[in-house]
N, C-alpha and C positions, 0 to 999 in steps of 0.2 A: 515352272519351278523358280525362275528368277523373280517373278512377281510375288510369289509366296514368301520368298526370302526377304524381299523389300518390306512387305507388310509386317513380318515378324520383327525385323530390325526397327521399323517405325514404332511398333507397339512397345518394344523393349526400351527404346529411347524415351518414349512418353512416360513409362513407368519410372524409369531412372530419374527423369526430370521432376516428376511428382514427388518421389521420395526425397530428392534433394531439397525441394521446396519445403516439405514437411519437417525435415531435419533442421533446416535453417530457421523455421518458425519456432521449433522447440528450443533452439539455442538462444533465440531472441525473446524468450518467455519474459513477460513483464515481472519486475522485481519490486517488492515493497521498498519504499524509499521516502526520504525527506528531500524536498527541493527548496533551497533558500530563496526567499522572495525579497526581503528588505530587512535592514538592521540599522539602528542608530543608538544613541546613548539611552533611549527610553524603552524601546521595544525591539524584539527579534520576531520576525515573521517568516514562516515556512509553510509549504504545502506538504501534507502527509498524504501519500498514495499507498493504501494498504490493499494489496492484491488478494484475491480469494485464497483461503487456506494458508495464508502467510501471516507472520507476526512482525511487528516492529521490534527492534532489539530492545533489551532491558534498558531503562533510562529513568530519570527522575526530573521533576520540575521544581526549582527553588522558589519560583514566583508564580502568582496567579496568571491565568491566561484565558483568552477568549477563543472559542472554536467556532468557525463558520462552516457549516456543512455545504459542500458542493454537490453531494449526492445523498440520497437516502441510504440508510444502512445501519447495521448494528455491529458494534465492536465489543469484544469481551476484553476486560482488563484482567491481566494475569499477574501473579506474583512470581518470584524466582523459581518456585517449585512447579510452575505451570498451572496452578490452581486459579480458577476464575474467582476474582474478588470484587468484580463490578462489571456493569454493562452500560454502554452508551447507545441510545437509540437516536440516531441522527435523522433529521428531516431536512431535505434539501432547501437551502435558502435561509435557514434559521441559525441564530447565533446562541452560544451557550457559554456560561462562565464556569471555569474549573479552578478550584483552589490550588494553592501550592501543595506539593506532596509533603508528607510527614518526614521529619529528619531521618536520613539513613534508609528510607524506604524506596525500593526500585519497583518498577512495573513495566509491563509490556502491553501493547494493544494488539489483539489478534482478530483477524477477520475470518470467522468461521462460516461465511456465506459463499455464494457462488458468483458474486459480482464485486467489482472494484469499488472501494470506498475512498472518497477524496474529501479532505478537510483542510481549511486554512487555519493555522494557529497563530495568534498574536499574543506573545508572551511578554509580560512586563519585566523590566530589568531591575526594578527596585520596588520596595513596598510603597504603599500609598503615602 
């Protein structure tokens, strides 16, 4: 009887530990974000990490920028109503030019895939 009680106690502690690990992992779920990389009077550089099924917040770009894909992936560009107004199909290791946004226009970038998308953005601070 004592041995059976020990086995049950061990099993319960294992399950409790596994549950705590799972809950901790859920709390540490990756979040879509921008990570600053470099900035001077000419350019601003950041890394965008767009997690699966998550958007970047609504924003705009006053100046043109270069995007360097660190991963393959497809981003949907959405307007304030959530309507898809464009798509980017990134290929790892390739660079892309993106023009400045139209005045007053906001957009978001949404990752509708199952994998994380990472891109380095180099945004000009002034026009050519």
